[in-house]
C-alpha positions, 0 to 999 in steps of 0.5 A: 500499499502506497504512503500517505505523501503530500505534493511538495509544491502545494503541500496537497494530497496527490490527485486533489485539487488545491484550489477546489471549492469545498461546496463544489461537489465529490467529483471533483474533490476525488479526481484528477485532470487526466482521469476527468479528462479520459472519462469525457473524451468516453462520454462524448464517444458514447454520445455520438455513437448513438444507440443509447435510450433517452434516458441513458443519453441524459446520464450522459451528458449529465456525466459529460457537464460534470467532467467538464467543469471538473477539467475547466476547474483544473485548468483555471487553477493551473493558469492561476499558479502559471500566472502567480509564478510569472508574476514573481519572476518578473518582479524586480529584487528588492535589496535591503541594505 
């Protein structure tokens, strides 16, 4: 069994979203970007293939919307981290002498 480790950059458990809204839902807190993206691709493939009942199609659509929200949230968090890193890099160094 793997040890319980944290991400050294964010101090959070691997696979969790450090900027996640605590009320955002279980799916968002439980899966990472790549897993959500891969599942979303499969949902779209199944919807495009057809052959599902209306109920199945609606359930797939709802799941796809949920997964897209997870992906969007992860990407927004990544963008914020990149922006912060770039802003830090562009700040002039202070000489406190």
